[in-house]
VMD Tcl script that builds the backbone (N, CA, C; Angstrom):
set m [mol new atoms 360]
animate dup $m
set s [atomselect $m all]
$s set {name element resname resid chain x y z} {
  {N N MET 1 A -14.774 -16.368 -105.443}
  {CA C MET 1 A -15.210 -16.156 -104.072}
  {C C MET 1 A -14.405 -15.039 -103.426}
  {N N PHE 2 A -13.074 -15.142 -103.532}
  {CA C PHE 2 A -12.240 -14.132 -102.899}
  {C C PHE 2 A -12.340 -12.791 -103.620}
  {N N LYS 3 A -12.579 -12.825 -104.921}
  {CA C LYS 3 A -12.721 -11.573 -105.664}
  {C C LYS 3 A -13.965 -10.823 -105.211}
  {N N ARG 4 A -15.047 -11.554 -104.946}
  {CA C ARG 4 A -16.258 -10.905 -104.443}
  {C C ARG 4 A -16.036 -10.334 -103.052}
  {N N LEU 5 A -15.298 -11.049 -102.236}
  {CA C LEU 5 A -15.008 -10.566 -100.894}
  {C C LEU 5 A -14.148 -9.307 -100.929}
  {N N ILE 6 A -13.175 -9.268 -101.804}
  {CA C ILE 6 A -12.325 -8.085 -101.948}
  {C C ILE 6 A -13.141 -6.900 -102.474}
  {N N LYS 7 A -14.055 -7.150 -103.405}
  {CA C LYS 7 A -14.916 -6.080 -103.895}
  {C C LYS 7 A -15.810 -5.542 -102.788}
  {N N LEU 8 A -16.302 -6.431 -101.940}
  {CA C LEU 8 A -17.130 -5.996 -100.822}
  {C C LEU 8 A -16.328 -5.136 -99.854}
  {N N PHE 9 A -15.097 -5.540 -99.557}
  {CA C PHE 9 A -14.253 -4.744 -98.673}
  {C C PHE 9 A -13.936 -3.383 -99.280}
  {N N ASN 10 A -13.738 -3.345 -100.591}
  {CA C ASN 10 A -13.473 -2.070 -101.251}
  {C C ASN 10 A -14.685 -1.154 -101.197}
  {N N LYS 11 A -15.878 -1.723 -101.339}
  {CA C LYS 11 A -17.088 -0.907 -101.246}
  {C C LYS 11 A -17.293 -0.367 -99.837}
  {N N LEU 12 A -16.988 -1.168 -98.838}
  {CA C LEU 12 A -17.192 -0.740 -97.454}
  {C C LEU 12 A -16.077 0.165 -96.933}
  {N N ASN 13 A -14.957 0.213 -97.648}
  {CA C ASN 13 A -13.806 1.024 -97.240}
  {C C ASN 13 A -13.338 0.684 -95.829}
  {N N ILE 14 A -13.276 -0.598 -95.521}
  {CA C ILE 14 A -12.872 -1.031 -94.186}
  {C C ILE 14 A -11.419 -0.684 -93.927}
  {N N PHE 15 A -10.578 -0.890 -94.912}
  {CA C PHE 15 A -9.151 -0.644 -94.704}
  {C C PHE 15 A -8.857 0.838 -94.524}
  {N N SER 16 A -9.539 1.687 -95.287}
  {CA C SER 16 A -9.330 3.124 -95.107}
  {C C SER 16 A -9.884 3.581 -93.760}
  {N N PHE 17 A -10.985 2.965 -93.317}
  {CA C PHE 17 A -11.514 3.300 -91.996}
  {C C PHE 17 A -10.546 2.884 -90.891}
  {N N LEU 18 A -9.953 1.698 -91.015}
  {CA C LEU 18 A -8.982 1.266 -90.008}
  {C C LEU 18 A -7.747 2.162 -90.012}
  {N N LEU 19 A -7.339 2.613 -91.179}
  {CA C LEU 19 A -6.202 3.526 -91.256}
  {C C LEU 19 A -6.536 4.876 -90.628}
  {N N ARG 20 A -7.752 5.379 -90.885}
  {CA C ARG 20 A -8.165 6.643 -90.245}
  {C C ARG 20 A -8.263 6.477 -88.739}
  {N N ALA 21 A -8.741 5.327 -88.275}
  {CA C ALA 21 A -8.820 5.090 -86.832}
  {C C ALA 21 A -7.424 5.004 -86.223}
  {N N TRP 22 A -6.500 4.382 -86.910}
  {CA C TRP 22 A -5.126 4.286 -86.411}
  {C C TRP 22 A -4.478 5.675 -86.307}
  {N N ASN 23 A -4.791 6.550 -87.268}
  {CA C ASN 23 A -4.232 7.899 -87.258}
  {C C ASN 23 A -4.971 8.843 -86.323}
  {N N GLY 24 A -6.091 8.402 -85.748}
  {CA C GLY 24 A -6.858 9.240 -84.832}
  {C C GLY 24 A -7.805 10.192 -85.522}
  {N N GLU 25 A -8.123 9.936 -86.774}
  {CA C GLU 25 A -8.993 10.821 -87.547}
  {C C GLU 25 A -10.462 10.408 -87.485}
  {N N ALA 26 A -10.763 9.213 -87.047}
  {CA C ALA 26 A -12.152 8.752 -86.945}
  {C C ALA 26 A -12.751 9.250 -85.633}
  {N N SER 27 A -14.065 9.198 -85.532}
  {CA C SER 27 A -14.694 9.614 -84.287}
  {C C SER 27 A -14.482 8.542 -83.214}
  {N N LEU 28 A -14.535 8.972 -81.973}
  {CA C LEU 28 A -14.315 8.034 -80.873}
  {C C LEU 28 A -15.391 6.961 -80.832}
  {N N GLY 29 A -16.633 7.328 -81.075}
  {CA C GLY 29 A -17.719 6.352 -81.056}
  {C C GLY 29 A -17.550 5.263 -82.100}
  {N N ARG 30 A -17.189 5.668 -83.305}
  {CA C ARG 30 A -16.986 4.666 -84.361}
  {C C ARG 30 A -15.766 3.807 -84.072}
  {N N ALA 31 A -14.703 4.431 -83.592}
  {CA C ALA 31 A -13.505 3.643 -83.282}
  {C C ALA 31 A -13.796 2.648 -82.169}
  {N N PHE 32 A -14.525 3.073 -81.150}
  {CA C PHE 32 A -14.799 2.178 -80.031}
  {C C PHE 32 A -15.737 1.054 -80.432}
  {N N TRP 33 A -16.881 1.409 -81.031}
  {CA C TRP 33 A -17.898 0.397 -81.302}
  {C C TRP 33 A -17.549 -0.490 -82.488}
  {N N ILE 34 A -16.940 0.065 -83.514}
  {CA C ILE 34 A -16.652 -0.746 -84.697}
  {C C ILE 34 A -15.312 -1.452 -84.573}
  {N N VAL 35 A -14.245 -0.701 -84.282}
  {CA C VAL 35 A -12.909 -1.308 -84.247}
  {C C VAL 35 A -12.733 -2.174 -83.010}
  {N N TYR 36 A -13.075 -1.630 -81.851}
  {CA C TYR 36 A -12.782 -2.347 -80.610}
  {C C TYR 36 A -13.824 -3.442 -80.316}
  {N N ILE 37 A -15.086 -3.101 -80.338}
  {CA C ILE 37 A -16.136 -4.050 -79.936}
  {C C ILE 37 A -16.494 -5.012 -81.076}
  {N N LEU 38 A -16.906 -4.491 -82.232}
  {CA C LEU 38 A -17.407 -5.359 -83.305}
  {C C LEU 38 A -16.305 -6.239 -83.891}
  {N N PHE 39 A -15.208 -5.630 -84.343}
  {CA C PHE 39 A -14.129 -6.427 -84.932}
  {C C PHE 39 A -13.449 -7.310 -83.890}
  {N N GLY 40 A -13.391 -6.854 -82.643}
  {CA C GLY 40 A -12.834 -7.687 -81.578}
  {C C GLY 40 A -13.690 -8.910 -81.313}
  {N N ALA 41 A -15.020 -8.740 -81.354}
  {CA C ALA 41 A -15.913 -9.885 -81.169}
  {C C ALA 41 A -15.814 -10.856 -82.339}
  {N N ILE 42 A -15.695 -10.322 -83.543}
  {CA C ILE 42 A -15.537 -11.186 -84.713}
  {C C ILE 42 A -14.241 -11.983 -84.611}
  {N N GLN 43 A -13.164 -11.312 -84.206}
  {CA C GLN 43 A -11.884 -11.997 -84.052}
  {C C GLN 43 A -11.976 -13.087 -82.979}
  {N N LEU 44 A -12.617 -12.778 -81.870}
  {CA C LEU 44 A -12.746 -13.764 -80.803}
  {C C LEU 44 A -13.591 -14.961 -81.246}
  {N N LEU 45 A -14.655 -14.710 -82.007}
  {CA C LEU 45 A -15.470 -15.817 -82.508}
  {C C LEU 45 A -14.690 -16.692 -83.487}
  {N N ILE 46 A -13.893 -16.064 -84.345}
  {CA C ILE 46 A -13.086 -16.846 -85.279}
  {C C ILE 46 A -12.058 -17.686 -84.540}
  {N N LEU 47 A -11.366 -17.092 -83.579}
  {CA C LEU 47 A -10.376 -17.851 -82.805}
  {C C LEU 47 A -11.031 -18.964 -81.993}
  {N N GLU 48 A -12.187 -18.677 -81.431}
  {CA C GLU 48 A -12.904 -19.697 -80.663}
  {C C GLU 48 A -13.314 -20.855 -81.572}
  {N N TYR 49 A -13.752 -20.556 -82.788}
  {CA C TYR 49 A -14.120 -21.603 -83.739}
  {C C TYR 49 A -12.912 -22.453 -84.119}
  {N N ILE 50 A -11.773 -21.793 -84.362}
  {CA C ILE 50 A -10.559 -22.532 -84.722}
  {C C ILE 50 A -10.133 -23.459 -83.592}
  {N N PHE 51 A -10.133 -22.939 -82.368}
  {CA C PHE 51 A -9.727 -23.784 -81.244}
  {C C PHE 51 A -10.756 -24.868 -80.947}
  {N N MET 52 A -12.044 -24.591 -81.225}
  {CA C MET 52 A -13.058 -25.616 -81.021}
  {C C MET 52 A -12.868 -26.754 -82.021}
  {N N GLN 53 A -12.438 -26.416 -83.237}
  {CA C GLN 53 A -12.171 -27.453 -84.227}
  {C C GLN 53 A -10.972 -28.315 -83.823}
  {N N GLN 54 A -10.005 -27.728 -83.150}
  {CA C GLN 54 A -8.816 -28.465 -82.741}
  {C C GLN 54 A -9.071 -29.332 -81.517}
  {N N THR 55 A -9.783 -28.797 -80.542}
  {CA C THR 55 A -9.941 -29.510 -79.274}
  {C C THR 55 A -11.294 -30.172 -79.100}
  {N N GLY 56 A -12.318 -29.672 -79.783}
  {CA C GLY 56 A -13.650 -30.232 -79.622}
  {C C GLY 56 A -14.431 -29.622 -78.476}
  {N N ALA 57 A -13.894 -28.586 -77.843}
  {CA C ALA 57 A -14.588 -27.943 -76.730}
  {C C ALA 57 A -14.341 -26.439 -76.788}
  {N N TYR 58 A -15.229 -25.685 -76.164}
  {CA C TYR 58 A -15.047 -24.243 -76.084}
  {C C TYR 58 A -13.960 -23.910 -75.070}
  {N N ILE 59 A -13.336 -22.762 -75.259}
  {CA C ILE 59 A -12.290 -22.321 -74.335}
  {C C ILE 59 A -12.921 -21.416 -73.296}
  {N N LEU 60 A -12.752 -21.756 -72.045}
  {CA C LEU 60 A -13.222 -20.925 -70.951}
  {C C LEU 60 A -12.079 -20.034 -70.506}
  {N N LEU 61 A -12.315 -18.719 -70.507}
  {CA C LEU 61 A -11.236 -17.798 -70.193}
  {C C LEU 61 A -10.950 -17.718 -68.698}
  {N N ASP 62 A -11.814 -18.283 -67.852}
  {CA C ASP 62 A -11.533 -18.246 -66.423}
  {C C ASP 62 A -10.652 -19.407 -65.970}
  {N N VAL 63 A -10.387 -20.337 -66.869}
  {CA C VAL 63 A -9.531 -21.484 -66.558}
  {C C VAL 63 A -8.172 -21.238 -67.197}
  {N N HIS 64 A -7.114 -21.403 -66.441}
  {CA C HIS 64 A -5.768 -21.187 -66.970}
  {C C HIS 64 A -5.205 -22.514 -67.463}
  {N N ASN 65 A -5.110 -22.631 -68.785}
  {CA C ASN 65 A -4.515 -23.812 -69.390}
  {C C ASN 65 A -3.795 -23.404 -70.667}
  {N N ALA 66 A -3.265 -24.355 -71.381}
  {CA C ALA 66 A -2.463 -24.050 -72.572}
  {C C ALA 66 A -3.302 -23.428 -73.686}
  {N N MET 67 A -4.541 -23.857 -73.836}
  {CA C MET 67 A -5.382 -23.295 -74.896}
  {C C MET 67 A -5.762 -21.843 -74.598}
  {N N THR 68 A -6.008 -21.526 -73.356}
  {CA C THR 68 A -6.282 -20.140 -72.994}
  {C C THR 68 A -5.062 -19.273 -73.269}
  {N N ASP 69 A -3.883 -19.801 -72.984}
  {CA C ASP 69 A -2.655 -19.070 -73.268}
  {C C ASP 69 A -2.510 -18.808 -74.765}
  {N N LYS 70 A -2.812 -19.798 -75.587}
  {CA C LYS 70 A -2.730 -19.613 -77.041}
  {C C LYS 70 A -3.745 -18.584 -77.522}
  {N N LEU 71 A -4.967 -18.653 -76.995}
  {CA C LEU 71 A -6.005 -17.721 -77.421}
  {C C LEU 71 A -5.612 -16.285 -77.098}
  {N N ILE 72 A -5.113 -16.048 -75.906}
  {CA C ILE 72 A -4.715 -14.693 -75.520}
  {C C ILE 72 A -3.506 -14.245 -76.330}
  {N N THR 73 A -2.588 -15.160 -76.598}
  {CA C THR 73 A -1.417 -14.812 -77.398}
  {C C THR 73 A -1.810 -14.451 -78.824}
  {N N TYR 74 A -2.740 -15.171 -79.428}
  {CA C TYR 74 A -3.172 -14.872 -80.791}
  {C C TYR 74 A -4.040 -13.611 -80.838}
  {N N ALA 75 A -4.800 -13.341 -79.800}
  {CA C ALA 75 A -5.696 -12.185 -79.795}
  {C C ALA 75 A -4.985 -10.893 -79.395}
  {N N PHE 76 A -3.813 -10.986 -78.798}
  {CA C PHE 76 A -3.140 -9.797 -78.269}
  {C C PHE 76 A -2.774 -8.761 -79.328}
  {N N PRO 77 A -2.255 -9.125 -80.503}
  {CA C PRO 77 A -1.917 -8.068 -81.479}
  {C C PRO 77 A -3.117 -7.220 -81.891}
  {N N TYR 78 A -4.279 -7.847 -82.121}
  {CA C TYR 78 A -5.437 -7.044 -82.477}
  {C C TYR 78 A -5.932 -6.240 -81.282}
  {N N LEU 79 A -5.845 -6.801 -80.096}
  {CA C LEU 79 A -6.238 -6.056 -78.906}
  {C C LEU 79 A -5.369 -4.807 -78.752}
  {N N PHE 80 A -4.081 -4.945 -78.998}
  {CA C PHE 80 A -3.182 -3.790 -78.943}
  {C C PHE 80 A -3.537 -2.773 -80.024}
  {N N PHE 81 A -3.765 -3.239 -81.256}
  {CA C PHE 81 A -4.125 -2.350 -82.366}
  {C C PHE 81 A -5.415 -1.594 -82.073}
  {N N SER 82 A -6.445 -2.293 -81.624}
  {CA C SER 82 A -7.729 -1.634 -81.381}
  {C C SER 82 A -7.650 -0.670 -80.198}
  {N N THR 83 A -6.846 -1.008 -79.193}
  {CA C THR 83 A -6.677 -0.090 -78.067}
  {C C THR 83 A -5.987 1.191 -78.515}
  {N N MET 84 A -4.983 1.069 -79.358}
  {CA C MET 84 A -4.288 2.255 -79.853}
  {C C MET 84 A -5.190 3.104 -80.749}
  {N N CYS 85 A -6.087 2.458 -81.514}
  {CA C CYS 85 A -7.040 3.202 -82.339}
  {C C CYS 85 A -7.987 4.019 -81.474}
  {N N VAL 86 A -8.555 3.392 -80.454}
  {CA C VAL 86 A -9.480 4.097 -79.564}
  {C C VAL 86 A -8.736 5.196 -78.807}
  {N N TRP 87 A -7.524 4.918 -78.379}
  {CA C TRP 87 A -6.739 5.902 -77.641}
  {C C TRP 87 A -6.458 7.134 -78.514}
  {N N ALA 88 A -6.089 6.899 -79.771}
  {CA C ALA 88 A -5.777 8.016 -80.675}
  {C C ALA 88 A -7.028 8.804 -81.050}
  {N N CYS 89 A -8.149 8.132 -81.210}
  {CA C CYS 89 A -9.375 8.820 -81.604}
  {C C CYS 89 A -10.012 9.575 -80.434}
  {N N GLY 90 A -9.571 9.327 -79.235}
  {CA C GLY 90 A -10.130 10.018 -78.080}
  {C C GLY 90 A -9.671 11.448 -77.931}
  {N N LYS 91 A -8.687 11.869 -78.708}
  {CA C LYS 91 A -8.140 13.210 -78.530}
  {C C LYS 91 A -9.105 14.320 -78.945}
  {N N LYS 92 A -10.085 13.998 -79.803}
  {CA C LYS 92 A -11.019 15.017 -80.281}
  {C C LYS 92 A -12.366 14.988 -79.555}
  {N N SER 93 A -12.528 14.170 -78.545}
  {CA C SER 93 A -13.834 14.030 -77.911}
  {C C SER 93 A -13.862 14.742 -76.557}
  {N N TRP 94 A -15.006 14.707 -75.906}
  {CA C TRP 94 A -15.138 15.312 -74.583}
  {C C TRP 94 A -14.235 14.587 -73.605}
  {N N ILE 95 A -13.862 15.281 -72.562}
  {CA C ILE 95 A -12.919 14.730 -71.588}
  {C C ILE 95 A -13.509 13.519 -70.856}
  {N N GLU 96 A -14.823 13.539 -70.608}
  {CA C GLU 96 A -15.455 12.405 -69.914}
  {C C GLU 96 A -15.377 11.140 -70.759}
  {N N TRP 97 A -15.700 11.286 -72.060}
  {CA C TRP 97 A -15.647 10.131 -72.956}
  {C C TRP 97 A -14.214 9.678 -73.183}
  {N N LYS 98 A -13.310 10.635 -73.251}
  {CA C LYS 98 A -11.901 10.312 -73.465}
  {C C LYS 98 A -11.359 9.476 -72.313}
  {N N ILE 99 A -11.608 9.909 -71.083}
  {CA C ILE 99 A -11.091 9.186 -69.916}
  {C C ILE 99 A -11.760 7.828 -69.765}
  {N N SER 100 A -13.092 7.783 -69.915}
  {CA C SER 100 A -13.791 6.502 -69.731}
  {C C SER 100 A -13.416 5.489 -70.823}
  {N N SER 101 A -13.282 5.945 -72.070}
  {CA C SER 101 A -12.919 4.999 -73.129}
  {C C SER 101 A -11.490 4.511 -72.955}
  {N N ARG 102 A -10.584 5.395 -72.598}
  {CA C ARG 102 A -9.195 4.972 -72.401}
  {C C ARG 102 A -9.071 4.018 -71.223}
  {N N LEU 103 A -9.829 4.247 -70.174}
  {CA C LEU 103 A -9.816 3.334 -69.035}
  {C C LEU 103 A -10.405 1.978 -69.422}
  {N N PHE 104 A -11.514 2.004 -70.164}
  {CA C PHE 104 A -12.183 0.769 -70.553}
  {C C PHE 104 A -11.329 -0.098 -71.469}
  {N N VAL 105 A -10.584 0.509 -72.383}
  {CA C VAL 105 A -9.794 -0.285 -73.320}
  {C C VAL 105 A -8.416 -0.631 -72.793}
  {N N SER 106 A -7.913 0.130 -71.834}
  {CA C SER 106 A -6.561 -0.162 -71.345}
  {C C SER 106 A -6.543 -1.278 -70.304}
  {N N LEU 107 A -7.624 -1.485 -69.575}
  {CA C LEU 107 A -7.648 -2.551 -68.561}
  {C C LEU 107 A -7.507 -3.948 -69.164}
  {N N PRO 108 A -8.261 -4.317 -70.220}
  {CA C PRO 108 A -8.031 -5.639 -70.830}
  {C C PRO 108 A -6.649 -5.777 -71.443}
  {N N LEU 109 A -6.112 -4.684 -71.982}
  {CA C LEU 109 A -4.768 -4.737 -72.554}
  {C C LEU 109 A -3.737 -5.007 -71.463}
  {N N MET 110 A -3.882 -4.351 -70.316}
  {CA C MET 110 A -2.946 -4.599 -69.208}
  {C C MET 110 A -3.087 -6.020 -68.682}
  {N N ALA 111 A -4.313 -6.512 -68.566}
  {CA C ALA 111 A -4.517 -7.880 -68.087}
  {C C ALA 111 A -3.907 -8.894 -69.048}
  {N N ALA 112 A -4.082 -8.678 -70.345}
  {CA C ALA 112 A -3.501 -9.601 -71.323}
  {C C ALA 112 A -1.983 -9.520 -71.330}
  {N N SER 113 A -1.438 -8.328 -71.155}
  {CA C SER 113 A 0.033 -8.209 -71.141}
  {C C SER 113 A 0.619 -8.851 -69.899}
  {N N PHE 114 A -0.060 -8.737 -68.746}
  {CA C PHE 114 A 0.412 -9.441 -67.551}
  {C C PHE 114 A 0.311 -10.953 -67.741}
  {N N HIS 115 A -0.726 -11.399 -68.433}
  {CA C HIS 115 A -0.874 -12.822 -68.717}
  {C C HIS 115 A 0.255 -13.301 -69.626}
  {N N LEU 116 A 0.603 -12.502 -70.628}
  {CA C LEU 116 A 1.677 -12.882 -71.528}
  {C C LEU 116 A 3.032 -12.932 -70.827}
  {N N THR 117 A 3.250 -12.028 -69.879}
  {CA C THR 117 A 4.524 -12.077 -69.151}
  {C C THR 117 A 4.633 -13.309 -68.274}
  {N N ASN 118 A 3.506 -13.817 -67.797}
  {CA C ASN 118 A 3.536 -15.053 -67.018}
  {C C ASN 118 A 3.826 -16.264 -67.908}
  {N N ILE 119 A 3.415 -16.192 -69.184}
  {CA C ILE 119 A 3.690 -17.307 -70.096}
  {C C ILE 119 A 5.157 -17.375 -70.430}
  {N N PHE 120 A 5.730 -16.222 -70.740}
  {CA C PHE 120 A 7.111 -16.196 -71.185}
  {C C PHE 120 A 8.020 -15.966 -69.999}
}
mol reanalyze $m
mol bondsrecalc $m
mol representation Tube
mol addrep $m
């Protein structure tokens, strides 16, 4: 099972794409839509499933409780990684797209970092 999954990842070159996005070599559109939106949604769905298995209920992000704190804490490293990928890939695009994408990805990162400072 895992061997097939590794072969699929090798065919799709996901790791090389993430490395190119981290270095700022990918296009801004691909970095934003694939790294930030698609992989971020997949990560959020996986975390939501894990927490649903533990608690038996979905986590509402507008309610401040211990499970919301855990979800944001677990999601923060990928949020930081994807924000840095989009930020680095914006250097080769038009100024309008560069500013709007950096603004769009930095606001959730700032909100999550302020949330983390309140926890600790």
